[in-house]
N, C-alpha and C positions, 0 to 999 in steps of 0.2 A: 179698641184700646187692650196692646198687647199684655199679657200677664208677666210678671218675675216667673222666676222657675228655681231659683237658687235656694239654698236651707234660708237665707234671710227675706224669704218673700214676704211672709206677713210685718216683718220688721220695716221692709220697703214700702210697702202698702202702707201701712200706721205712718209712716214719716210724710208720706206724701198726702196723706189724709190732713194730718196735724198742718201741716205748711198751708196747703188749700185754706183750710177752717181759719189760719191767720190772715188769708188775703194776699197771699202772695201768688204769684203765675208759677205754674208748676211745668208745662209743658216742656222748656228746656231741664229742668231737674230729672222730669222723667226719663228725658233720653240720655243724659249721662248716666244717671242710675241704672238703667237698662244695660248701657253696656257694662257697668259695675256686674251688674247681674249674668249678665253673660258668659265674664272673664271666670265667675265663681261655677258656674254649670260645666263650662269646658276644661277649668283646672280640678275640679272637686276637691279644693283642698279640706282639710278638717276644722272644724268653725274653732277649735280650742285653740289653733296652731297657725293664726294668722297674725304673722311676725311682721316687723318691716320691709323684709326682702321679699315678701310677698307683693306687697302695694309698690314697692321699687320694681319689680318686673313686671307688673301688669301697666307702670307709667312706661316703660321704658317701650312696651309691646304695642301703645296706642296710636295710632297714626292722624295725620292730620298736622295743622298748625300748631304751634308752641300754645298760644292762646288756648285753642280749642281743648288741648291735653292738661294744660293748667285748671280749665273750668270743669273739669270731670273729675279730676284732683281734688278740686274744691269742694265739688259737691259730693264726693264720697267723704271727704273728713269733717262736712258738716252732718252728714248721716251718721258717722262716729259720735260726735259730737251729742245728739240726739240720743242715740244708745247708751251712751254715758250719763244722760242724765234721766233715763228708764230705769238705770240699774241693772241693764242687760250685761254691761262689761265696765272695767273698773278704767 
């Protein structure tokens, strides 16, 4: 399995482990989050400045069917909800 490379690497791995421990399938989730990770790696944003515009640009740059793009955005949204529950973000 490929590894995450962005500054969210540890959080992404913990989130996948959390979901897997609760019995959820993680293959599709891993693929979606890997696209997010690659985008972070390529754009190199400052973690403290992840503004909504960053995510809108990410969404605009995703290729594929609308459904596929929506699934990726949804996966990232759920990941951030997890980070909020963990106290990493407000």
